[in-house]
N, CA, C and O atoms as a MOPAC input file, in Angstrom:
PM7 MOZYME 1SCF
protein

 N    108.58400 1    80.15700 1   134.23600 1
 C    108.76900 1    81.73000 1   133.33300 1
 C    110.03000 1    82.38100 1   133.57900 1
 O    110.27700 1    82.16700 1   134.76600 1
 N    110.88700 1    83.01600 1   133.10600 1
 C    112.24500 1    83.77300 1   133.03100 1
 C    111.94000 1    84.75600 1   133.41500 1
 O    110.87000 1    85.36600 1   133.39800 1
 N    113.07400 1    85.00200 1   133.86100 1
 C    112.99300 1    86.79800 1   134.93600 1
 C    113.91600 1    87.18100 1   134.69200 1
 O    115.00300 1    86.70700 1   135.02000 1
 N    113.63400 1    88.51900 1   133.79700 1
 C    114.35900 1    89.49200 1   133.09400 1
 C    114.30800 1    90.70600 1   133.97800 1
 O    113.24600 1    90.96200 1   134.54500 1
 N    115.38000 1    91.49400 1   134.15100 1
 C    115.42900 1    92.67300 1   135.26600 1
 C    114.64600 1    93.75100 1   134.31600 1
 O    114.66500 1    94.00500 1   133.11200 1
 N    114.14700 1    94.11200 1   135.13200 1
 C    112.93000 1    95.22000 1   134.57000 1
 C    113.67300 1    96.60300 1   133.37900 1
 O    113.23700 1    97.08600 1   132.33400 1
 N    114.60000 1    96.79000 1   133.96400 1
 C    115.62100 1    97.59900 1   133.40700 1
 C    116.21700 1    97.73400 1   131.97000 1
 O    116.57500 1    98.62400 1   131.19900 1
 N    116.10200 1    95.92100 1   132.04400 1
 C    116.88700 1    95.29100 1   130.24300 1
 C    115.52500 1    95.18400 1   129.29300 1
 O    115.45200 1    94.64800 1   128.18700 1
 N    114.66700 1    95.72100 1   129.89800 1
 C    113.25200 1    95.73400 1   128.73700 1
 C    113.34400 1    97.02200 1   127.69000 1
 O    113.55000 1    96.88000 1   126.48500 1
 N    113.14200 1    98.40800 1   128.40700 1
 C    113.43000 1    99.41900 1   127.25700 1
 C    114.90800 1    99.56100 1   126.66100 1
 O    115.14900 1   100.42000 1   125.81300 1
 N    115.92700 1    98.65000 1   127.15800 1
 C    117.55500 1    99.29600 1   126.91900 1
 C    116.73300 1    97.79800 1   125.48400 1
 O    116.36000 1    98.04300 1   124.33700 1
 N    116.72500 1    96.61100 1   126.10000 1
 C    116.70500 1    95.95400 1   124.32400 1
 C    115.66100 1    96.47700 1   123.45500 1
 O    115.64800 1    96.60200 1   122.23100 1
 N    114.91800 1    96.71500 1   124.20900 1
 C    113.50800 1    97.89600 1   122.55800 1
 C    114.21900 1    98.53700 1   122.36100 1
 O    114.49800 1    98.43400 1   121.16600 1
 N    114.94800 1    99.44500 1   122.95100 1
 C    115.46700 1   100.73100 1   122.32700 1
 C    117.08100 1   100.41800 1   121.29000 1
 O    117.62800 1   101.20500 1   120.51800 1
 N    117.40500 1    99.30200 1   121.57900 1
 C    118.33900 1    98.57000 1   120.90900 1
 C    117.87400 1    98.40200 1   119.72900 1
 O    118.04400 1    99.22700 1   118.83100 1
 N    117.26800 1    97.37300 1   119.60000 1
 C    116.15400 1    96.84700 1   118.60400 1
 C    115.86600 1    97.93500 1   117.60500 1
 O    116.42400 1    98.01500 1   116.51100 1
 N    114.98600 1    98.73800 1   118.04300 1
 C    114.58500 1    99.89400 1   117.13300 1
 C    115.80500 1   100.62900 1   116.78300 1
 O    115.66600 1   101.18300 1   115.69200 1
 N    116.81800 1   100.80700 1   117.25800 1
 C    117.95200 1   101.42600 1   116.78600 1
 C    118.58300 1   100.48600 1   115.67300 1
 O    118.95600 1   101.13100 1   114.69300 1
 N    118.72700 1    99.54700 1   115.61500 1
 C    119.20600 1    98.08700 1   114.57100 1
 C    118.58800 1    98.56800 1   113.61400 1
 O    119.20700 1    99.00100 1   112.64300 1
 N    116.97700 1    98.60300 1   113.69000 1
 C    116.28600 1    98.24000 1   112.65900 1
 C    116.39500 1    99.83800 1   111.83500 1
 O    116.18900 1    99.93100 1   110.62500 1
 N    116.66000 1   100.73500 1   112.48900 1
 C    116.61900 1   102.18400 1   112.05000 1
 C    118.07900 1   102.44500 1   111.16700 1
 O    118.27300 1   103.09100 1   110.13700 1
 N    119.16400 1   101.52700 1   112.17400 1
 C    120.17300 1   101.40900 1   110.85600 1
 C    120.16300 1   100.68000 1   110.10300 1
 O    121.16600 1   100.63700 1   109.39000 1
 N    119.10000 1    99.75000 1   109.84500 1
 C    119.38100 1    99.07500 1   108.66000 1
 C    118.47100 1    99.63700 1   107.64400 1
 O    118.85400 1    99.69500 1   106.47600 1
 N    117.50300 1    99.98300 1   107.92700 1
 C    116.68900 1   100.91600 1   106.82500 1
 C    117.46400 1   102.30000 1   106.43800 1
 O    117.00900 1   102.76700 1   105.39400 1
 N    118.55300 1   103.10200 1   107.02700 1
 C    119.35600 1   104.01200 1   106.68500 1
 C    120.53600 1   103.44500 1   105.61400 1
 O    120.81500 1   104.09200 1   104.60500 1
 N    121.11100 1   102.33000 1   105.90200 1
 C    121.93700 1   101.10800 1   104.61400 1
 C    121.12800 1   100.87900 1   103.90300 1
 O    121.66800 1   100.84300 1   102.79700 1
 N    119.64000 1   100.59500 1   103.76200 1
 C    119.29900 1   100.45800 1   102.69900 1
 C    118.61400 1   101.42300 1   101.58300 1
 O    118.46400 1   101.23700 1   100.37600 1
 N    118.24600 1   102.53100 1   102.42300 1
 C    118.20300 1   104.10600 1   101.54500 1
 C    119.76400 1   104.51900 1   100.96400 1
 O    119.97100 1   104.95500 1    99.83200 1
 N    120.70200 1   104.30500 1   101.89700 1
 C    121.71300 1   104.64800 1   101.25800 1
 C    122.32100 1   103.87600 1    99.76800 1
 O    122.90000 1   104.41500 1    98.82500 1
 N    121.90800 1   102.26300 1    99.98300 1
 C    122.37100 1   101.67400 1    98.66200 1
 C    121.36700 1   102.68700 1    98.02000 1
 O    121.85200 1   103.71000 1    97.53600 1
 N    120.08000 1   102.50900 1    97.97100 1
 C    119.13500 1   102.83100 1    96.93400 1
 C    119.73900 1   103.73400 1    96.60100 1
 O    120.11500 1   103.37200 1    95.48600 1
 N    120.15100 1   104.74900 1    96.76700 1
 C    120.70000 1   106.36400 1    96.34900 1
 C    122.15400 1   105.93300 1    95.65400 1
 O    122.55700 1   106.63900 1    94.72900 1
 N    122.91500 1   104.83500 1    96.06200 1
 C    124.14500 1   104.83700 1    95.32000 1
 C    123.91300 1   104.29900 1    94.18400 1
 O    124.46100 1   104.75200 1    93.17800 1
 N    123.05600 1   103.22900 1    94.12100 1
 C    122.41900 1   102.39400 1    92.94400 1
 C    121.74800 1   103.70900 1    91.88500 1
 O    121.87800 1   103.43200 1    90.69200 1
 N    121.32200 1   104.55600 1    92.05700 1
 C    120.60200 1   105.87400 1    91.38200 1
 C    121.29800 1   106.28600 1    91.08300 1
 O    121.17300 1   106.69900 1    89.93000 1
 N    122.52500 1   106.54200 1    91.72200 1
 C    123.88400 1   107.56100 1    91.30600 1
 C    124.64300 1   106.71200 1    89.91000 1
 O    124.89600 1   107.03600 1    88.74900 1
 N    124.77800 1   105.82400 1    90.50400 1
 C    125.52200 1   104.78600 1    89.20800 1
 C    124.59100 1   104.76600 1    87.94600 1
 O    124.84700 1   105.20500 1    86.82500 1
 N    123.51100 1   104.18600 1    88.36900 1
 C    122.74300 1   104.31800 1    86.79900 1
 C    122.88000 1   105.88300 1    86.36600 1
 O    123.43000 1   106.01800 1    85.27200 1
 N    122.55300 1   106.89200 1    86.90100 1
 C    122.66800 1   108.22600 1    86.05000 1
 C    124.26200 1   108.30300 1    85.74600 1
 O    124.70900 1   108.74800 1    84.68900 1
 N    124.88400 1   107.92000 1    86.57700 1
 C    126.32100 1   108.28300 1    85.92200 1
 C    126.60900 1   107.24400 1    84.57700 1
 O    127.20300 1   107.57000 1    83.54900 1
 N    126.07000 1   106.02800 1    84.85900 1
 C    126.59700 1   105.14100 1    83.85900 1
 C    125.55900 1   105.94700 1    82.77100 1
 O    126.17800 1   106.35300 1    81.78800 1
 N    124.74700 1   106.11900 1    82.76300 1
 C    123.48800 1   106.69000 1    81.11800 1
 C    124.27000 1   108.02900 1    80.91300 1
 O    123.68300 1   108.57300 1    79.97700 1
 N    125.23800 1   108.78800 1    81.29100 1
 C    125.81500 1   110.09800 1    81.15000 1
 C    127.38500 1   109.78100 1    80.43800 1
 O    128.04200 1   110.63400 1    79.84000 1
 N    127.70400 1   108.68500 1    80.60500 1
 C    128.46400 1   108.22200 1    79.84900 1
 C    128.33400 1   107.39100 1    79.33700 1
 O    127.27800 1   106.75800 1    79.34200 1
 N    129.82700 1   106.92800 1    78.40900 1
 C    130.07300 1   105.58500 1    77.31600 1
 C    130.35400 1   104.51800 1    77.78700 1
 O    130.96400 1   103.69900 1    77.09900 1
 N    130.00800 1   104.25800 1    79.00500 1
 C    130.28400 1   103.02700 1    79.28900 1
 C    130.04800 1   102.00800 1    78.66800 1
 O    129.03800 1   102.10000 1    77.97000 1
 N    130.80200 1   100.62600 1    78.61100 1
 C    130.08600 1    99.77500 1    77.76300 1
 C    129.14800 1    98.74000 1    78.65400 1
 O    129.37100 1    98.39700 1    79.81500 1
 N    128.20800 1    98.39300 1    77.93900 1
 C    127.09100 1    97.62900 1    78.72000 1
 C    128.08200 1    96.42800 1    79.99000 1
 O    127.94800 1    96.19900 1    81.19200 1
 N    128.88600 1    96.00300 1    79.08600 1
 C    129.82500 1    94.71900 1    80.28700 1
 C    129.99600 1    95.34800 1    81.50500 1
 O    129.75300 1    94.80600 1    82.58400 1
 N    130.49600 1    96.71900 1    81.33600 1
 C    131.03900 1    97.29200 1    82.40100 1
 C    129.77400 1    97.63600 1    83.75700 1
 O    129.82800 1    97.29600 1    84.93900 1
 N    128.85100 1    98.31000 1    83.13300 1
 C    127.46600 1    98.63500 1    83.77700 1
 C    126.68500 1    97.19400 1    84.25900 1
 O    125.94900 1    97.04900 1    85.23500 1
 N    127.04900 1    96.29400 1    83.35700 1
 C    125.86800 1    95.21700 1    83.99100 1
 C    126.73300 1    94.57000 1    84.99400 1
 O    126.12900 1    93.83400 1    85.77500 1
 N    128.13000 1    94.68300 1    85.16800 1
 C    128.75500 1    94.30800 1    86.13600 1
 C    128.73300 1    95.14000 1    87.63300 1
 O    129.05000 1    94.61700 1    88.70200 1
 N    128.37400 1    96.27500 1    87.49400 1
 C    128.54900 1    97.42200 1    88.52400 1
 C    127.01200 1    96.81800 1    89.16700 1
 O    126.76900 1    96.31400 1    90.26300 1
 N    126.01900 1    97.13500 1    87.85500 1
 C    124.40500 1    96.93100 1    88.59000 1
 C    124.43500 1    95.57700 1    89.31400 1
 O    123.97400 1    95.50800 1    90.45400 1
 N    125.03500 1    94.33200 1    88.61500 1
 C    124.69000 1    93.18700 1    89.50400 1
 C    125.23000 1    92.94900 1    90.60900 1
 O    124.68800 1    92.24900 1    91.46400 1
 N    126.57100 1    93.59200 1    90.77400 1
 C    126.96500 1    93.88300 1    92.48300 1
 C    126.06500 1    94.84100 1    93.00900 1
 O    125.74900 1    94.71000 1    94.19200 1
 N    125.76900 1    95.43000 1    92.59900 1
 C    124.85100 1    96.51800 1    93.59800 1
 C    123.50000 1    95.66300 1    93.90600 1
 O    122.86500 1    95.53100 1    94.95200 1
 N    123.30700 1    95.15600 1    92.65300 1
 C    122.09700 1    94.38700 1    93.28700 1
 C    121.87700 1    92.94600 1    94.10100 1
 O    120.82800 1    92.35700 1    94.36000 1
 N    123.53000 1    92.53500 1    94.46500 1
 C    123.77900 1    91.21900 1    95.59900 1
 C    124.20500 1    92.01100 1    96.59300 1
 O    123.92900 1    91.38300 1    97.61600 1
 N    124.62800 1    92.84700 1    96.84200 1
 C    124.57400 1    93.61800 1    97.83700 1
 C    123.38100 1    93.85600 1    98.37900 1
 O    123.07400 1    93.31100 1    99.43900 1
 N    122.40300 1    94.83800 1    97.62900 1
 C    121.14900 1    94.83300 1    98.21500 1
 C    120.47600 1    94.30300 1    98.87100 1
 O    119.93000 1    94.58500 1    99.93700 1
 N    120.48600 1    92.70200 1    97.65500 1
 C    119.74700 1    91.66400 1    98.13000 1
 C    120.45500 1    91.35600 1    99.67800 1
 O    119.69100 1    91.62500 1   100.60500 1
 N    121.22300 1    91.05800 1    99.90500 1
 C    122.12800 1    90.49500 1   101.19000 1
 C    121.36800 1    91.63600 1   102.50300 1
 O    120.91700 1    91.35000 1   103.61200 1
 N    121.47600 1    92.91700 1   101.82100 1
 C    120.54200 1    93.87600 1   102.95500 1
 C    119.53800 1    93.45700 1   103.60600 1
 O    119.44800 1    93.21600 1   104.81000 1
 N    118.35500 1    93.32400 1   102.34200 1
 C    117.18800 1    92.62700 1   102.71500 1
 C    116.78100 1    91.35200 1   102.97400 1
 O    115.62900 1    90.92500 1   103.04600 1
 N    118.26900 1    90.52500 1   103.16900 1
 C    117.75500 1    89.35900 1   103.71000 1
 C    118.21700 1    89.51900 1   105.36300 1
 O    117.44900 1    89.26800 1   106.29200 1
 N    119.47800 1    89.93800 1   105.51000 1
 C    119.51000 1    90.84400 1   107.13600 1
 C    118.38200 1    91.31100 1   107.74800 1
 O    118.01500 1    91.16200 1   108.91300 1
 N    117.73800 1    92.04500 1   106.60200 1
 C    116.68100 1    92.91500 1   107.32400 1
 C    115.29100 1    91.76800 1   107.85400 1
 O    114.61200 1    91.63900 1   108.87300 1
 N    115.35100 1    91.29800 1   106.91900 1
 C    114.07100 1    89.75500 1   107.18600 1
 C    114.79800 1    89.27700 1   108.45300 1
 O    114.20400 1    89.48200 1   109.51100 1
 N    116.07300 1    88.63100 1   108.50700 1
 C    116.90200 1    88.06200 1   110.03200 1
 C    116.12500 1    88.87900 1   111.08200 1
 O    115.30100 1    88.45900 1   111.89400 1
 N    116.71200 1    90.56000 1   110.82800 1
 C    116.26200 1    91.42500 1   112.28900 1
 C    114.72900 1    91.08200 1   112.34000 1
 O    114.21700 1    91.37800 1   113.42000 1
 N    113.91500 1    90.54600 1   111.44600 1
 C    112.47000 1    90.34800 1   111.66100 1
 C    112.46300 1    89.52700 1   112.48800 1
 O    112.05900 1    89.81100 1   113.61500 1
 N    112.99500 1    88.02000 1   112.11400 1
 C    112.85400 1    87.20100 1   112.80000 1
 C    113.62100 1    87.15800 1   114.43000 1
 O    113.18100 1    86.35000 1   115.24800 1
 N    114.72900 1    88.04100 1   114.79000 1
 C    115.08000 1    88.04300 1   115.57200 1
 C    114.53800 1    88.99900 1   116.30300 1
 O    114.86500 1    89.03000 1   117.49000 1
 N    113.50000 1    90.09900 1   115.74800 1
 C    112.14700 1    90.38500 1   116.84500 1
 C    111.38200 1    89.90700 1   117.46800 1
 O    111.09600 1    90.10800 1   118.64800 1
 N    110.80000 1    88.94300 1   116.44900 1
 C    109.72700 1    87.67900 1   116.88100 1
 C    110.50800 1    86.96100 1   118.06900 1
 O    109.79400 1    86.96400 1   119.07200 1
 N    111.49400 1    86.46900 1   118.24500 1
 C    111.83100 1    85.62800 1   119.42900 1
 C    112.20900 1    86.48300 1   120.09300 1
 O    111.86200 1    86.09900 1   121.20900 1
 N    112.90400 1    87.81400 1   120.27400 1
 C    112.59300 1    88.64000 1   121.63000 1
 C    111.37000 1    88.73100 1   122.31400 1
 O    111.18400 1    88.63200 1   123.52600 1
 N    110.31200 1    88.98800 1   121.15200 1
 C    108.97200 1    89.12700 1   121.73800 1
 C    108.64100 1    87.92700 1   122.01300 1
 O    107.67900 1    87.97400 1   122.78000 1
 N    108.94300 1    86.85200 1   121.78300 1
 C    108.61700 1    85.43400 1   122.16300 1
 C    109.33800 1    85.16200 1   123.70100 1
 O    108.95300 1    84.24900 1   124.43100 1
 N    110.10800 1    85.81600 1   123.95900 1
 C    111.02600 1    85.85300 1   125.15700 1
 C    110.17800 1    86.56900 1   125.99600 1
 O    109.78000 1    86.21800 1   127.10600 1
 N    109.93500 1    87.56700 1   125.41200 1
 C    109.21500 1    88.82900 1   126.66100 1
 C    108.17100 1    88.19200 1   127.19200 1
 O    108.06500 1    88.16200 1   128.41800 1
 N    107.15300 1    87.53000 1   126.31500 1
 C    105.98400 1    87.13100 1   126.51300 1
 C    106.09100 1    85.88100 1   127.66500 1
 O    105.10700 1    85.66400 1   128.37100 1
 N    107.21500 1    85.14400 1   127.80900 1
 C    107.30900 1    84.06000 1   128.66800 1
 C    108.04900 1    84.65800 1   129.94700 1
 O    108.36800 1    83.82200 1   130.79300 1
 N    108.29100 1    85.67400 1   130.14500 1
 C    109.12900 1    86.49600 1   131.01700 1
 C    108.07700 1    87.05700 1   132.22100 1
 O    106.90200 1    86.69200 1   132.26000 1
 N    108.72100 1    88.07500 1   133.27700 1
 C    107.73900 1    88.30700 1   134.52900 1
 C    107.53300 1    89.49100 1   134.08400 1
 O    106.71000 1    90.13500 1   134.73500 1
 N    108.13600 1    90.15500 1   132.92800 1
 C    108.14800 1    91.68500 1   132.39300 1
 C    107.43500 1    91.45200 1   131.32900 1
 O    107.72700 1    92.17700 1   130.37900 1
 N    106.45000 1    90.55600 1   131.11900 1
 C    105.21900 1    90.73900 1   130.10000 1
 C    104.53900 1    91.45100 1   130.01400 1
 O    104.01200 1    91.63500 1   128.91600 1
 N    104.22100 1    92.16200 1   131.03000 1
 C    103.36800 1    93.19000 1   130.93000 1
 C    103.62600 1    94.62300 1   130.42400 1
 O    102.80700 1    95.34300 1   129.85200 1
 N    105.02200 1    94.93800 1   130.76000 1
 C    105.77200 1    96.16900 1   129.87500 1
 C    105.53200 1    95.61300 1   128.06900 1
 O    105.69200 1    94.54900 1   127.46900 1
 N    104.94600 1    97.38700 1   127.59600 1
 C    104.90600 1    97.81000 1   126.65700 1
 C    106.12500 1    98.62400 1   125.80300 1
 O    106.07900 1    99.27000 1   124.75600 1
 N    106.80700 1    98.42400 1   126.37300 1
 C    107.99900 1    99.52600 1   125.78200 1
 C    108.60800 1    99.35600 1   124.27300 1
 O    109.20900 1   100.30400 1   123.76800 1
 N    108.47400 1    98.39100 1   123.71900 1
 C    109.06200 1    97.63600 1   122.30400 1
 C    107.66000 1    97.98400 1   121.73200 1
 O    107.61700 1    97.56700 1   120.57500 1
 N    106.57300 1    98.54700 1   122.06700 1
 C    105.46700 1    98.23000 1   121.03800 1
 C    105.92200 1    99.64100 1   120.14800 1
 O    106.23700 1   100.68600 1   120.71800 1
 N    105.89500 1    99.45800 1   118.42500 1
 C    105.69900 1   100.24200 1   117.42300 1
 C    104.45600 1   101.59400 1   118.11200 1
 O    103.24300 1   101.52400 1   118.30700 1
 N    105.50400 1   102.79600 1   118.33500 1
 C    104.12300 1   103.85900 1   118.34200 1
 C    104.01100 1   103.95300 1   119.78900 1
 O    103.14100 1   104.72100 1   120.19900 1
 N    104.85500 1   103.20200 1   120.82300 1
 C    104.50100 1   103.04600 1   122.07200 1
 C    103.61700 1   101.97900 1   122.70000 1
 O    103.29300 1   101.05700 1   121.95100 1
 N    103.20700 1   101.95700 1   123.85700 1
 C    101.94300 1   101.53600 1   124.64600 1
 C    101.03800 1   101.58500 1   124.20800 1
 O    100.63900 1   102.69600 1   123.86000 1
 N    100.39500 1   100.67700 1   124.03000 1
 C     98.67700 1   100.55600 1   123.63900 1
 C     98.06700 1   101.73300 1   124.80000 1
 O     98.43900 1   101.92500 1   125.95800 1
 N     97.02900 1   102.39600 1   124.02800 1
 C     96.06100 1   103.30800 1   124.63300 1
 C     95.31800 1   102.62500 1   125.75800 1
 O     95.25000 1   101.41600 1   125.97500 1
 N     94.75000 1   103.66100 1   126.46000 1
 C     93.33000 1   103.20200 1   127.07700 1
 C     92.26000 1   103.51200 1   126.29600 1
 O     92.01800 1   104.51700 1   125.62800 1
 N     91.62200 1   102.44900 1   126.48300 1
 C     90.03500 1   102.54400 1   125.57300 1
 C     89.09800 1   102.67500 1   126.50400 1
 O     89.19500 1   102.34900 1   127.68700 1
 N     87.95100 1   103.28000 1   125.82200 1
 C     87.22000 1   104.14800 1   126.49600 1
 C     86.13500 1   103.08700 1   127.80100 1
 O     85.43800 1   102.10500 1   127.54500 1
 N     86.32500 1   103.64400 1   128.92100 1
 C     85.59700 1   102.78500 1   130.40400 1
 C     86.44200 1   101.68600 1   130.54400 1
 O     85.90800 1   100.72600 1   131.09900 1
 N     87.98600 1   101.49200 1   130.09300 1
 C     88.49000 1   100.54500 1   130.75700 1
 C     89.53700 1   101.58900 1   132.13600 1
 O     89.89900 1   102.75800 1   132.26400 1
 N     89.66000 1   100.37000 1   132.87600 1
 C     90.75400 1   100.68700 1   133.96300 1
 C     92.24100 1   100.55900 1   133.33700 1
 O     92.86100 1    99.57700 1   132.93000 1
 N     92.53600 1   101.77600 1   133.40800 1
 C     94.07800 1   102.13900 1   133.24400 1
 C     95.18900 1   101.49500 1   134.09700 1
 O     96.29700 1   101.29500 1   133.60000 1
 N     94.97600 1   101.24500 1   135.06800 1
 C     95.85200 1   101.03100 1   136.63400 1
 C     96.73800 1   101.99300 1   136.59700 1
 O     96.44100 1   103.18800 1   136.61000 1
 N     98.35000 1   101.36000 1   136.52800 1
 C     99.42900 1   102.33600 1   136.35000 1
 C    100.31300 1   102.72400 1   135.15800 1
 O    101.45700 1   103.17800 1   135.16900 1
 N     99.20200 1   102.32500 1   133.73900 1
 C     99.52400 1   103.12500 1   132.74600 1
 C    101.02300 1   101.70300 1   132.40500 1
 O    101.81600 1   101.81100 1   131.46800 1
 N    101.03300 1   100.89800 1   133.10300 1
 C    102.09400 1    99.86600 1   132.34000 1
 C    101.43000 1    98.76100 1   131.49800 1
 O    101.84800 1    98.28600 1   130.44300 1
 N    100.35800 1    98.46300 1   132.14900 1
 C     99.96200 1    97.24000 1   131.53500 1
 C     99.40100 1    97.54000 1   129.76200 1
 O     99.19800 1    98.64700 1   129.26500 1
 N     99.27500 1    96.39900 1   129.18700 1
 C     99.03500 1    96.45600 1   127.71800 1
 C     97.70600 1    96.29400 1   127.36700 1
 O     97.49700 1    96.30900 1   126.15400 1
 N     96.72900 1    96.14100 1   128.10800 1
 C     95.30100 1    96.11700 1   128.42000 1
 C     94.59300 1    95.03100 1   128.55700 1
 O     93.36500 1    94.96900 1   128.48600 1
 N     95.61300 1    93.82300 1   128.83000 1
 C     95.08500 1    92.26500 1   128.68600 1
 C     94.40400 1    91.82200 1   130.33300 1
 O     94.95400 1    91.99100 1   131.42100 1
 N     93.40200 1    91.37400 1   130.12500 1
 C     92.45700 1    91.15600 1   131.58000 1
 C     93.39900 1    90.34200 1   132.19600 1
 O     94.36000 1    89.84100 1   131.61200 1
 N     93.11000 1    90.19800 1   133.45700 1
 C     93.97700 1    89.48600 1   134.39400 1
 C     92.55500 1    88.66100 1   134.85000 1
 O     91.49400 1    89.28500 1   134.82900 1
 N     92.58400 1    87.13300 1   135.29100 1
 C     91.62800 1    86.57700 1   136.06600 1
 C     92.21900 1    87.05000 1   137.48400 1
 O     93.28500 1    87.64200 1   137.65100 1
 N     91.38000 1    86.69600 1   138.37900 1
 C     91.62500 1    87.23600 1   140.06700 1
 C     92.83300 1    86.88700 1   140.75700 1
 O     93.41300 1    87.49800 1   141.65500 1
 N     93.21200 1    85.43400 1   139.99700 1
 C     94.91400 1    85.05100 1   140.55700 1
 C     95.83800 1    85.85500 1   140.07200 1
 O     96.96900 1    85.52600 1   140.42800 1
 N     95.77600 1    86.97700 1   139.25300 1
 C     96.96300 1    87.91500 1   138.76400 1
 C     97.51000 1    86.92400 1   137.13900 1
 O     98.51700 1    87.08000 1   136.44700 1
 N     96.62300 1    86.16500 1   137.02700 1
 C     97.29300 1    85.33300 1   135.72400 1
 C     96.52000 1    85.74200 1   134.16300 1
 O     95.30200 1    85.84100 1   134.31200 1
 N     96.85100 1    85.92300 1   133.13300 1
 C     95.99700 1    86.43500 1   132.31100 1
 C     95.04300 1    85.76200 1   132.10200 1
 O     95.13400 1    84.57000 1   132.39300 1
 N     93.97100 1    86.19700 1   131.60900 1
 C     92.64000 1    85.41100 1   131.59600 1
 C     92.36700 1    85.15900 1   130.04500 1
 O     91.36200 1    84.54500 1   129.68800 1

């Protein structure tokens, strides 16, 4: 089992969320730039050779942003796997929308656990 300081879990989760937000913001800015260039080209007499080069470069850049976001998805999966193998696996601070909520009739304990059932020896059931 990996030993991870309890304080590291919310920090890594927060930074991961911030990175995803920044990536999505870059994609939005890219889409807005593409739209602005298309609108500008539509209202000008720019030859197709010029607009085609511009559109191709913008599309290539956007593809790299999407590839980067896919790499981020893989990184999140790796971080999640590390977290699951650690002594902090009960902490669910990185969950989208926060930690799962208590279902009717469940013992919520101290509010940290994810709802996983434990055997009598403290190991996951």
